C-alpha positions as CSV (number, residue, x, y, z in Angstrom):
1,M,-4.9,-15.6,-11.5
2,D,-8.3,-14.1,-9.6
3,A,-7.3,-13.4,-6.2
4,C,-11.0,-11.6,-5.8
5,V,-12.2,-12.8,-2.0
6,E,-15.4,-14.9,-2.4
7,P,-17.6,-13.4,-1.3
8,G,-16.8,-10.2,-1.9
9,P,-17.3,-7.6,1.2
10,K,-17.6,-4.0,0.6
11,R,-15.3,-1.6,0.4
12,P,-12.8,-1.4,1.7
13,F,-12.4,-5.0,3.1
14,N,-11.9,-5.7,-0.4
15,F,-9.0,-3.9,-0.9
16,I,-6.9,-7.4,0.3
17,G,-7.0,-10.4,-2.3
18,L,-7.4,-14.0,-1.1
19,L,-6.2,-17.0,-2.9
20,T,-7.4,-20.4,-1.4
21,Q,-5.4,-24.0,-1.2
22,S,-7.4,-25.0,-4.3
23,D,-6.7,-21.9,-6.3
24,M,-2.7,-22.5,-5.6
25,N,-2.9,-26.1,-6.6
26,H,-4.9,-24.7,-9.7
27,L,-2.3,-22.2,-10.6
28,S,0.6,-24.7,-9.6
29,A,-0.9,-26.9,-12.1
30,L,-0.9,-24.2,-14.8
31,T,2.9,-23.8,-14.1
32,A,3.9,-27.2,-14.1
33,R,2.1,-27.5,-17.6
34,S,3.8,-24.1,-19.1
35,Q,7.4,-26.0,-18.1
36,T,6.4,-28.8,-20.1
37,M,5.7,-26.5,-23.3
38,D,8.5,-24.7,-25.6
39,V,7.3,-21.2,-24.2
40,T,10.2,-18.3,-24.3
41,S,8.1,-16.6,-21.4
42,T,5.7,-16.6,-18.8
43,I,3.7,-13.7,-17.9
44,W,1.4,-13.3,-14.9
45,F,-1.7,-11.2,-15.2
46,G,-3.6,-10.2,-12.2
47,H,-5.4,-7.4,-10.4
48,Y,-3.9,-7.7,-6.8
49,P,-0.4,-7.1,-6.6
50,T,1.5,-9.8,-4.6
51,S,2.2,-7.4,-1.7
52,S,-2.0,-7.2,-1.1
53,I,-2.8,-11.0,-1.8
54,L,-3.1,-13.7,1.3
55,S,-1.8,-17.2,0.1
56,P,-1.5,-20.3,1.7
57,S,2.3,-21.7,2.5
58,P,4.4,-20.9,0.4
59,G,2.9,-17.9,-0.9
60,I,2.0,-16.6,-4.4
61,R,5.5,-15.1,-5.2
62,H,7.1,-18.7,-5.0
63,L,4.4,-19.8,-7.2
64,M,5.5,-17.8,-9.5
65,R,9.4,-18.0,-9.3
66,Q,10.4,-19.0,-12.8
67,G,8.1,-16.5,-14.2
68,H,9.4,-13.4,-16.4
69,A,6.9,-10.6,-15.3
70,Y,3.5,-9.9,-13.2
71,M,1.4,-7.5,-14.5
72,C,-1.3,-6.0,-12.2
73,G,-2.8,-3.1,-10.7
74,H,-4.8,-2.1,-7.7
75,Y,-2.4,0.3,-6.7
76,H,-2.1,1.8,-10.0
77,T,-0.9,5.2,-9.4
78,T,-1.7,5.6,-6.0
79,G,-2.9,8.5,-7.0
80,G,-0.7,9.5,-9.6
81,W,2.4,9.8,-6.4
82,I,4.0,7.2,-7.6
83,P,3.7,6.9,-12.0
84,K,6.1,4.3,-12.3
85,M,5.6,1.3,-9.7
86,Y,7.9,-1.1,-10.7
87,A,9.9,-3.8,-8.6
88,M,11.7,-6.4,-8.6
89,Q,11.1,-9.4,-6.4
90,K,13.6,-11.2,-4.2
91,N,13.2,-14.3,-7.0
92,G,13.8,-12.2,-9.7
93,L,10.3,-12.0,-10.8
94,L,9.2,-8.3,-12.2
95,E,6.1,-6.9,-10.9
96,L,5.0,-4.1,-12.8
97,E,1.6,-2.3,-11.9
98,L,-0.4,-0.5,-14.6
99,G,-2.0,2.9,-14.0
100,D,-5.7,3.1,-14.1
101,W,-7.7,3.5,-17.3
102,R,-11.0,5.3,-15.4
103,D,-8.9,8.3,-14.3
104,S,-5.4,8.2,-15.7
105,R,-6.3,6.6,-19.2
106,L,-3.4,4.2,-19.4
107,Y,-3.0,1.1,-21.5
108,R,0.1,-1.3,-21.7
109,V,1.7,-2.0,-24.8
110,A,4.0,-4.8,-24.4
111,A,6.0,-7.5,-26.8
112,V,8.6,-10.1,-26.5
113,D,11.5,-10.2,-29.2
114,H,13.7,-13.2,-29.4
115,G,12.7,-13.9,-25.8
116,L,13.0,-10.3,-24.1
117,L,9.7,-9.1,-22.8
118,S,9.8,-5.1,-23.3
119,F,6.6,-2.8,-22.4
120,T,5.7,0.7,-22.2
121,D,3.1,2.2,-20.1
122,V,0.8,5.5,-22.8
123,R,-2.1,7.4,-22.3
124,H,-5.0,7.1,-24.1
125,G,-4.4,10.1,-27.2
126,S,-0.6,10.2,-26.9
127,W,0.4,9.5,-30.2
128,P,2.5,8.1,-32.1
129,V,3.6,5.2,-29.8
130,I,7.0,3.7,-29.0
131,L,8.2,0.6,-27.9
132,V,12.0,-0.2,-28.1
133,T,12.1,-4.2,-28.1
134,N,15.8,-4.6,-28.8
135,P,18.0,-3.0,-26.9
136,K,15.6,-3.4,-24.1
137,S,15.6,-1.0,-21.1
138,A,18.2,-1.9,-18.5
139,M,15.8,-1.5,-15.4
140,F,13.8,-4.4,-16.5
141,L,16.9,-7.0,-17.1
142,I,15.8,-10.3,-15.9
143,G,19.1,-12.3,-15.8
144,D,19.5,-15.6,-17.0
145,R,15.2,-16.1,-17.5
146,E,15.6,-14.4,-20.7
147,P,18.5,-14.5,-23.2
148,A,20.1,-11.3,-22.6
149,H,23.5,-12.1,-24.4
150,R,21.3,-11.8,-28.0
151,M,21.2,-8.2,-27.7
152,L,25.0,-8.2,-28.0
153,R,24.5,-10.3,-31.1
154,S,21.9,-8.6,-33.2
155,T,22.8,-6.3,-35.8
156,H,19.9,-4.2,-35.4
157,I,18.0,-1.8,-33.2
158,R,14.0,-2.7,-33.2
159,L,11.3,-0.8,-32.6
160,I,7.5,-1.0,-32.5
161,V,5.8,2.7,-33.6
162,F,2.8,3.2,-34.6
163,S,-0.3,5.9,-34.7
164,T,-3.6,6.7,-35.7
165,A,-1.9,8.2,-38.8
166,A,0.6,7.3,-41.0
167,I,4.3,7.6,-39.5
168,T,6.4,9.8,-41.4
169,D,9.7,9.9,-39.3
170,V,11.1,7.4,-37.2
171,L,14.9,8.7,-35.4
172,V,17.5,7.0,-33.3
173,S,20.2,8.2,-31.7
174,L,22.5,6.4,-29.0
175,D,24.0,8.2,-26.3
176,D,22.8,11.7,-27.7
177,K,24.4,11.6,-31.1
178,T,23.2,12.1,-34.5
179,Q,19.8,10.9,-35.2
180,Q,19.6,8.0,-37.5
181,P,16.5,7.1,-39.8
182,C,14.9,3.6,-39.3
183,R,13.7,1.2,-41.9
184,H,10.3,0.3,-41.9
185,V,9.9,-3.4,-41.7
186,Q,6.2,-4.4,-41.8
187,G,3.3,-3.4,-39.4
188,P,4.8,-1.2,-36.7
189,L,8.3,-2.8,-37.0
190,Y,10.7,-0.3,-37.6
191,V,14.9,-1.0,-37.3
192,L,18.0,0.7,-37.5
193,R,21.6,-1.6,-38.1
194,W,24.0,-1.0,-35.6
195,K,27.3,-2.4,-34.0
196,P,26.3,-3.8,-30.6
197,N,30.0,-4.3,-29.4
198,E,30.6,-0.5,-29.4
199,Y,28.3,-0.4,-26.5
200,E,29.2,-3.6,-25.0
201,T,29.8,-2.7,-21.1
202,D,28.9,0.2,-19.1
203,L,25.4,2.2,-19.7
204,H,24.2,3.9,-22.6
205,K,21.1,5.6,-23.5
206,I,18.6,5.6,-26.7
207,T,16.4,8.5,-27.8
208,V,13.7,7.7,-30.2
209,V,11.8,10.5,-31.9
210,A,8.7,9.6,-33.8
211,K,6.2,11.7,-36.0
212,D,3.4,11.2,-38.0
213,S,1.4,12.6,-41.0
214,F,-0.8,14.9,-38.5
215,G,2.6,16.2,-37.1
216,R,2.0,14.6,-34.0
217,E,5.7,13.8,-32.5
218,T,6.5,11.6,-29.4
219,V,10.2,11.5,-27.8
220,T,11.1,8.8,-25.4
221,S,14.9,7.8,-24.0
222,E,15.6,4.9,-22.3
223,V,19.0,3.7,-20.7
224,F,20.3,-0.1,-22.0
225,S,23.3,-2.1,-21.2
226,L,24.2,-5.1,-22.7
227,D,26.7,-6.6,-19.9
228,G,24.0,-6.9,-17.6
229,T,24.1,-4.1,-15.9
230,R,20.7,-2.7,-14.1
231,T,19.5,0.7,-13.2
232,P,17.5,0.4,-9.7
233,F,13.8,0.8,-9.3
234,D,12.9,3.4,-7.6
235,L,12.4,3.2,-3.4
236,L,8.9,3.9,-2.6
237,P,7.6,1.2,-5.4
238,R,9.8,-1.6,-3.8
239,I,8.4,-1.0,-0.3
240,L,5.0,-1.1,-1.4
241,L,5.4,-4.2,-4.1
242,M,8.0,-6.2,-2.0
243,S,6.6,-6.1,1.6
244,H,3.1,-7.8,2.4
245,L,0.8,-5.2,3.8
246,V,-1.4,-7.7,5.9
247,T,1.9,-8.4,7.5
248,V,2.9,-5.0,7.9
249,A,-0.9,-4.0,9.4
250,Q,-0.6,-6.7,11.7
251,I,2.7,-5.5,13.2
252,C,1.3,-1.9,13.1
253,L,-1.4,-2.7,14.9
254,G,0.4,-5.0,17.6
255,L,2.7,-1.8,18.0
256,L,0.0,0.7,18.6
257,V,-1.4,-1.5,21.5
258,C,1.6,-1.5,23.0
259,F,2.2,2.0,22.6
260,I,-1.0,2.5,24.5
261,V,-1.0,-0.1,27.4
262,F,2.6,-0.7,28.0
263,P,3.0,2.9,29.3
264,L,-0.1,2.7,31.0
265,C,1.0,-0.2,32.9
266,Y,4.3,0.8,33.5
267,V,3.1,4.0,35.2
268,R,1.2,2.0,37.4
269,M,3.7,-0.4,38.5
270,M,5.6,2.8,39.3
271,H,3.0,4.3,41.2
272,H,2.4,1.0,43.4
273,Y,6.1,1.1,44.1
274,V,5.5,4.8,45.3
275,R,2.5,4.0,47.6
276,V,4.1,1.0,49.3
277,G,7.7,3.3,50.3
278,K,9.6,1.1,47.7
279,L,10.2,4.7,45.5
280,S,10.1,8.1,45.2
281,R,8.2,9.7,42.4
282,P,10.3,10.5,39.5
283,R,10.9,14.3,39.2
284,Y,11.6,15.6,35.5
285,R,13.4,18.7,34.4
286,N,11.8,18.5,31.2
287,G,8.2,20.3,31.2
288,I,6.9,18.0,28.2
289,G,8.3,15.1,30.1
290,R,6.5,15.9,33.3
291,A,3.2,16.9,31.7
292,I,3.0,13.5,30.1
293,V,4.1,11.1,32.8
294,S,1.7,13.5,35.5
295,K,-0.8,12.8,33.0
296,L,-0.5,9.1,32.2
297,W,0.1,8.8,36.3
298,L,-3.5,9.7,36.7
299,V,-5.2,7.8,34.3
300,A,-3.3,4.8,35.9
301,S,-3.5,5.1,39.6
302,I,-7.5,5.4,39.6
303,D,-8.9,1.7,39.4
304,R,-12.3,2.9,37.9
305,I,-10.2,4.4,35.2
306,F,-7.1,2.7,34.6
307,Y,-8.9,-1.0,34.0
308,P,-11.5,-0.1,31.3
309,V,-9.0,2.3,29.5
310,V,-6.7,-0.9,29.0
311,L,-9.3,-3.4,28.7
312,M,-10.7,-0.8,25.8
313,T,-7.4,-1.1,23.8
314,I,-7.0,-5.0,23.9
315,Y,-10.6,-5.4,23.0
316,V,-9.8,-3.9,19.5
317,P,-7.6,-6.5,18.4
318,L,-9.0,-9.4,19.6
319,G,-13.3,-8.3,19.6
320,P,-15.8,-7.3,17.0
321,L,-15.4,-4.1,15.7
322,F,-19.2,-3.9,14.0
323,V,-21.7,-5.5,12.8
324,G,-23.5,-4.7,9.2
325,H,-24.1,-5.5,5.8
326,I,-20.6,-6.5,4.9
327,L,-22.7,-8.1,1.9
328,K,-25.4,-6.3,0.3
329,E,-27.7,-8.8,1.3
330,H,-25.9,-10.4,4.4
331,I,-25.5,-9.3,7.5
332,G,-21.7,-10.2,9.3
333,V,-19.8,-9.6,12.2
334,C,-15.9,-7.6,11.1
335,F,-12.8,-8.5,13.8
336,A,-9.7,-6.8,12.9
337,W,-8.4,-10.5,12.5
338,G,-11.5,-11.6,10.1
339,L,-14.8,-11.1,9.2
340,F,-18.0,-13.7,9.4
341,V,-20.3,-13.3,6.3
342,H,-23.0,-15.7,4.8
343,G,-21.3,-18.6,6.5
344,S,-18.1,-17.7,5.7
345,Y,-14.6,-16.6,7.3
346,L,-12.4,-14.2,5.0
347,P,-9.1,-13.7,7.0
348,G,-8.1,-10.4,8.1
349,G,-6.9,-7.8,5.2
350,F,-7.5,-4.2,5.8
351,S,-9.7,-5.0,9.1
352,F,-6.3,-5.0,11.1
353,V,-5.8,-1.2,9.5
354,F,-9.3,-0.3,10.4
355,A,-8.6,-1.4,13.8
356,G,-5.2,0.7,13.8
357,I,-7.4,3.6,12.8
358,H,-9.8,2.9,15.2
359,L,-7.1,3.4,17.8
360,M,-5.3,6.3,16.6
361,V,-9.1,8.1,16.0
362,F,-10.8,7.1,19.2
363,N,-8.8,5.4,22.0
364,I,-5.9,7.6,21.9
365,P,-7.5,10.9,21.8
366,F,-9.9,9.5,24.0
367,I,-7.0,8.6,26.7
368,F,-5.4,12.4,26.5
369,L,-8.5,13.7,26.7
370,L,-9.8,12.0,30.0
371,S,-6.3,12.8,31.2
372,L,-7.2,16.5,30.8
373,A,-9.8,15.8,32.5
374,L,-8.8,14.1,35.9
375,E,-6.0,16.7,35.9
376,Y,-8.4,19.4,36.2
377,R,-10.6,17.5,38.5
378,Y,-7.4,16.8,40.7
379,T,-6.5,20.4,40.8
380,H,-10.0,21.2,41.8
381,L,-10.5,18.9,44.7
382,A,-6.5,19.5,45.5
383,D,-7.1,23.0,45.7
384,I,-4.4,23.7,43.5
385,P,-4.0,27.1,42.0
386,S,-4.5,26.6,38.3
387,R,-4.9,29.0,35.5
388,L,-7.9,26.7,35.0
389,E,-9.7,28.3,37.7
390,T,-9.0,31.7,36.9
391,S,-13.0,32.4,36.1
392,A,-16.0,30.5,37.1
393,S,-17.6,32.2,34.3
394,L,-20.0,29.9,31.6
395,L,-17.0,30.8,28.8
396,N,-14.6,29.1,30.9
397,H,-16.7,25.8,30.9
398,F,-17.5,26.2,27.5
399,F,-13.7,26.0,26.5
400,R,-13.1,23.7,29.0
401,N,-15.3,20.8,27.8
402,L,-14.5,22.3,23.8
403,P,-12.5,19.3,23.0
404,F,-15.1,16.7,24.0
405,V,-17.9,18.3,22.4
406,V,-14.8,18.3,19.1
407,F,-14.5,14.7,19.6
408,F,-18.2,13.9,20.5
409,F,-19.0,15.3,17.1
410,F,-16.1,13.6,15.2
411,N,-17.2,10.6,16.3
412,A,-20.8,10.8,15.2
413,F,-19.6,12.2,11.7
414,L,-17.7,8.8,11.6
415,A,-20.8,6.8,12.5
416,V,-22.7,8.5,10.1
417,M,-20.4,8.1,7.1
418,I,-20.1,4.1,7.5
419,Y,-24.0,4.4,7.6
420,P,-24.3,4.4,3.8
421,T,-21.6,1.6,3.2
422,Y,-22.3,-0.9,6.3
423,G,-25.9,0.5,7.5
424,L,-27.4,1.7,10.7
425,M,-26.5,-0.9,12.6
426,A,-22.7,-0.7,11.6
427,S,-23.2,3.4,12.8
428,F,-25.0,2.4,15.8
429,E,-22.1,-0.1,17.0
430,I,-19.2,2.6,16.2
431,G,-21.3,5.3,17.9
432,R,-22.2,3.2,21.0
433,A,-18.4,2.3,21.0
434,S,-17.2,5.8,21.1
435,C,-19.7,6.8,23.5
436,R,-18.8,3.4,25.9
437,E,-15.2,5.1,25.8
438,R,-16.5,8.6,27.0
439,V,-18.1,7.2,29.3
């Protein structure tokens, strides 16, 4: 399944995959065709996980609902933080991320044994390779989509073991009992006779030790069950694979806008009622609460400050974020909700994240620094004693304006960083936006 965006924008806006209606129709036809064939397993392959694919209703997960597994990449191991990123969707589809080859040198060995799908992820250079096909891991049981009852009726434990050298020993132990040698059948297939009725209920452990003629040894352990009991998947992989990143990004962007705009609007409304005498200005015993409200009060009470700040914030999810070389030879426009480039509209994906980062990096710090400047100005005009007025020296002015200097150079640094990817025009647009905010 190819969910690459066409035309393909530069990073990071190619982080989200896209399936058009014609793509969905083609995949639906393939699905219908597979159901008319005598197949034991339906396995999907693609680059993007379902959580990072935009697709027309009813969605790609619904289309895959009859499949056994979807093997994908893209997230890989998230920089090594999640080495085993597996999950089961609500419709029973296994979603199995594989670590990348470039950095992690990982590859996957998979097999279908009498209708039971098993796999193992192996780091290149690790020998021998072991894959237990019967009984299969309890974590990856997929209910009535596969004939799991065959494990209970089987006569042998079956394994795939291979190496770059001759295999000398394959030993199996169940529930940490005595190791038993396996018999080589042919190729990489090894078997060991067993009595599955002794493991009919609950979870059990199988441990395999394999050695080759070079003296290399691999030990692997799995938990299996013959009564359908499954072991749970880790929480973080489930969150990443079962959610939908674009929806999460949209919600987070909306919450960020509300987080900025609503408190300012609420404080401005309070200021209006205080001015007309309907309310008295609230007093806060907590020092932090008093400091926050007093700073927001200054921003919200000045028309020339309040309206630009609010409009500047609302502009981010609505207006263009930058204009630049989104494609190598074509200039495009980036909005939070999508990109326009080369006569095509690409629905918003990572652009929602980009807009959210803009709010966190620019708008929120800018409002905070602006409130500090207003507070200083207010205390200066009102002749209120302040620690900031203890000295009129050049050093005092320097430290008072240091946050603005840091903010300016940080914005300039980000504008320069975007130049290699999207060109001078995009850097100018982002830099101009930063300067506009400071003004």
